[in-house]
PLY file of the C-alpha trace (Angstrom):
ply
format ascii 1.0
element vertex 231
property float x
property float y
property float z
element edge 230
property int vertex1
property int vertex2
end_header
-29.94 -17.71 -1.42
-32.84 -15.89 -3.10
-30.40 -13.74 -5.11
-28.66 -16.88 -6.39
-31.98 -18.11 -7.70
-32.47 -14.96 -9.78
-28.95 -14.71 -11.21
-26.90 -17.31 -13.10
-23.72 -15.36 -12.30
-21.33 -17.86 -10.63
-19.93 -15.04 -8.47
-23.15 -14.93 -6.48
-22.74 -16.43 -3.00
-18.98 -16.93 -3.31
-17.52 -17.62 0.11
-15.43 -14.91 1.72
-11.86 -15.52 2.83
-8.28 -14.31 2.82
-6.29 -17.10 1.18
-9.27 -19.46 0.77
-11.92 -17.20 -0.77
-14.36 -18.69 -3.25
-13.47 -18.38 -6.93
-15.32 -18.08 -10.22
-13.89 -17.61 -13.72
-15.14 -17.40 -17.31
-12.89 -18.69 -20.11
-9.96 -18.59 -17.69
-8.22 -21.21 -15.60
-6.18 -20.54 -12.49
-2.97 -22.57 -12.81
-0.85 -21.07 -10.02
-1.17 -18.78 -7.03
1.56 -17.45 -4.75
1.24 -15.55 -1.46
2.92 -12.19 -1.05
6.60 -12.50 -0.08
7.88 -11.43 3.31
8.17 -7.67 3.54
5.07 -7.10 1.42
2.41 -7.53 4.08
1.91 -6.55 7.69
2.64 -9.66 9.84
0.17 -8.36 12.43
-2.52 -7.84 9.79
-1.67 -10.02 6.77
-5.08 -9.59 5.16
-4.75 -5.79 5.26
-8.13 -5.21 6.88
-8.77 -1.69 8.23
-8.54 -1.24 11.97
-11.92 -1.34 13.68
-12.57 1.50 16.14
-13.12 0.53 19.75
-16.86 0.48 20.58
-17.94 3.44 22.66
-19.43 2.80 26.07
-23.18 3.37 26.22
-24.94 4.24 29.44
-28.21 2.77 30.63
-31.07 5.28 31.12
-30.54 5.13 34.89
-26.82 5.91 34.59
-27.54 8.71 32.11
-29.86 10.33 34.68
-27.14 10.02 37.32
-24.60 11.57 34.95
-26.90 14.52 34.24
-27.43 15.09 37.97
-23.69 15.04 38.60
-23.07 17.45 35.73
-25.66 19.88 37.03
-23.85 20.07 40.38
-20.60 21.22 38.75
-19.75 24.88 39.17
-18.59 26.97 36.24
-14.99 26.76 37.45
-15.24 22.99 37.86
-16.69 22.65 34.36
-13.88 24.74 32.82
-11.26 22.69 34.67
-12.82 19.41 33.57
-12.96 20.59 29.95
-9.29 21.60 30.02
-8.28 18.21 31.45
-10.31 16.38 28.80
-8.77 18.45 26.00
-5.25 17.81 27.32
-5.90 14.07 27.54
-7.24 13.99 23.96
-4.21 15.89 22.66
-1.86 13.49 24.47
-3.70 10.51 22.99
-3.40 12.03 19.50
0.35 12.54 19.94
0.87 8.98 21.15
-1.45 7.37 18.63
-0.04 5.20 15.88
-0.05 6.87 12.44
-3.11 6.00 10.41
-2.19 3.09 8.14
-2.87 3.31 4.43
-5.00 0.50 3.03
-2.85 0.63 -0.13
0.50 0.40 1.65
1.10 -3.21 0.51
-1.16 -3.31 -2.54
0.03 -4.83 -5.81
-0.28 -2.39 -8.70
1.23 -3.26 -12.09
2.67 -6.24 -13.97
5.59 -6.21 -16.39
6.42 -9.19 -18.63
9.76 -9.69 -20.35
10.50 -13.09 -21.86
10.34 -15.63 -19.04
10.37 -12.95 -16.35
7.58 -11.16 -14.53
7.92 -8.03 -12.40
5.07 -7.23 -10.01
4.96 -3.59 -8.90
3.72 -2.80 -5.41
3.24 0.26 -3.19
6.07 -1.18 -1.08
8.55 -2.01 -3.88
8.54 -4.81 -6.45
9.02 -8.56 -6.84
10.55 -10.47 -9.76
9.56 -13.99 -10.81
10.76 -16.65 -13.22
7.67 -17.83 -15.13
9.41 -20.32 -17.41
6.96 -22.86 -15.99
3.67 -20.96 -15.67
2.31 -23.64 -13.34
5.20 -23.16 -10.92
6.39 -19.52 -10.95
9.51 -18.96 -8.84
10.29 -15.83 -6.84
13.71 -14.49 -7.85
14.00 -11.33 -5.77
12.07 -8.89 -3.61
13.00 -5.22 -3.44
11.42 -3.47 -0.47
11.45 0.18 -1.48
8.37 2.11 -0.27
7.05 5.12 -2.10
3.67 4.34 -3.54
2.12 3.09 -6.77
5.21 1.28 -8.08
4.25 1.37 -11.76
7.06 -0.49 -13.56
8.56 -0.39 -17.08
11.59 -2.05 -18.62
14.05 -0.48 -21.05
16.85 -2.90 -21.85
18.37 -3.80 -18.48
16.87 -0.78 -16.73
13.70 -1.03 -14.68
11.84 2.25 -14.11
9.46 2.56 -11.14
7.03 5.36 -10.25
7.18 6.94 -6.77
4.36 9.24 -5.66
4.25 9.38 -1.86
6.04 11.73 0.51
7.38 8.74 2.48
9.61 7.68 -0.43
13.33 7.81 0.40
16.33 7.79 -1.92
17.83 4.95 0.13
14.60 2.88 0.04
14.39 3.17 3.84
11.27 2.21 5.75
11.32 5.14 8.17
9.84 7.66 5.73
10.63 11.38 5.82
9.14 13.54 8.58
10.42 16.94 7.44
8.33 19.04 5.01
11.38 19.29 2.73
14.33 16.92 2.69
17.21 15.87 0.45
16.46 12.27 1.48
12.98 12.25 -0.11
12.25 11.00 -3.63
9.02 11.64 -5.51
9.39 10.85 -9.19
10.98 7.76 -10.74
13.55 5.26 -9.53
15.88 3.44 -11.92
17.18 -0.07 -11.22
19.75 -2.18 -13.04
18.09 -5.59 -13.53
20.71 -7.19 -15.76
20.48 -9.90 -13.08
16.86 -10.18 -11.96
18.09 -11.96 -8.84
20.04 -8.87 -7.74
18.33 -5.60 -8.77
20.42 -2.52 -7.95
19.12 1.05 -7.75
21.35 3.15 -10.00
19.43 6.41 -10.27
16.45 8.52 -9.28
14.80 11.52 -10.91
12.80 14.00 -8.83
9.61 15.42 -10.32
7.40 18.22 -9.04
4.60 16.08 -7.59
5.90 12.53 -7.94
4.79 9.90 -10.43
1.63 7.82 -10.11
2.24 6.09 -13.43
4.45 6.70 -16.43
4.97 5.89 -20.10
8.30 5.21 -21.82
8.70 6.46 -25.40
11.62 6.41 -27.81
13.05 8.71 -30.46
14.82 7.04 -33.40
17.13 10.04 -33.65
18.22 9.77 -30.00
19.01 6.12 -29.39
21.06 6.86 -26.27
18.27 8.71 -24.48
15.26 7.37 -22.58
12.13 9.52 -22.48
9.68 8.95 -19.62
6.35 10.78 -19.39
5.00 10.97 -15.83
0 1
1 2
2 3
3 4
4 5
5 6
6 7
7 8
8 9
9 10
10 11
11 12
12 13
13 14
14 15
15 16
16 17
17 18
18 19
19 20
20 21
21 22
22 23
23 24
24 25
25 26
26 27
27 28
28 29
29 30
30 31
31 32
32 33
33 34
34 35
35 36
36 37
37 38
38 39
39 40
40 41
41 42
42 43
43 44
44 45
45 46
46 47
47 48
48 49
49 50
50 51
51 52
52 53
53 54
54 55
55 56
56 57
57 58
58 59
59 60
60 61
61 62
62 63
63 64
64 65
65 66
66 67
67 68
68 69
69 70
70 71
71 72
72 73
73 74
74 75
75 76
76 77
77 78
78 79
79 80
80 81
81 82
82 83
83 84
84 85
85 86
86 87
87 88
88 89
89 90
90 91
91 92
92 93
93 94
94 95
95 96
96 97
97 98
98 99
99 100
100 101
101 102
102 103
103 104
104 105
105 106
106 107
107 108
108 109
109 110
110 111
111 112
112 113
113 114
114 115
115 116
116 117
117 118
118 119
119 120
120 121
121 122
122 123
123 124
124 125
125 126
126 127
127 128
128 129
129 130
130 131
131 132
132 133
133 134
134 135
135 136
136 137
137 138
138 139
139 140
140 141
141 142
142 143
143 144
144 145
145 146
146 147
147 148
148 149
149 150
150 151
151 152
152 153
153 154
154 155
155 156
156 157
157 158
158 159
159 160
160 161
161 162
162 163
163 164
164 165
165 166
166 167
167 168
168 169
169 170
170 171
171 172
172 173
173 174
174 175
175 176
176 177
177 178
178 179
179 180
180 181
181 182
182 183
183 184
184 185
185 186
186 187
187 188
188 189
189 190
190 191
191 192
192 193
193 194
194 195
195 196
196 197
197 198
198 199
199 200
200 201
201 202
202 203
203 204
204 205
205 206
206 207
207 208
208 209
209 210
210 211
211 212
212 213
213 214
214 215
215 216
216 217
217 218
218 219
219 220
220 221
221 222
222 223
223 224
224 225
225 226
226 227
227 228
228 229
229 230
């Protein structure tokens, strides 16, 4: 409250929220807002908040004294055995633990506009919209194709998308790639035929050395039939 009195910035004291957060804008007006389509958020954690670690148990001073007394009574052999059991349990927990989720796994990244169409790139693929009526944009298609970043460009009827993560698969599968090297992995750029934005079709993929975080499309007047992509 005191900070709001010192600053005229309308962003001060905005309410927090997932789909109902407070808003402030300057020379802009929000005319439409759509939630992420199915497949582009975790149903068990739609807001994408990081997992909170379980609080560790703390002992009262009395119990700490009891624990110290018990520990002092352990023989060297008992201590070694207890340490080995603890290490084995920790290793088993690590093996059974869920993989650490990436906070960017479902993040939107880039926007591409072409006429009355909008393509929204995402770490998990991309979505296409009809924005003929800006106040009522309509979702045309969702392509779930994990791989990271998802920077998008359009050349004619071809949509080019950057892929940077080792989990990217040529078949757009969700299972990732466990092996260090695999013919099923793609890190580079994907190419989709979007002559019908309602039915995008992957028609090609180009592997690069370390994948593609973003890219730039350039042209050469002397080579009209070639597409040049810098990654």
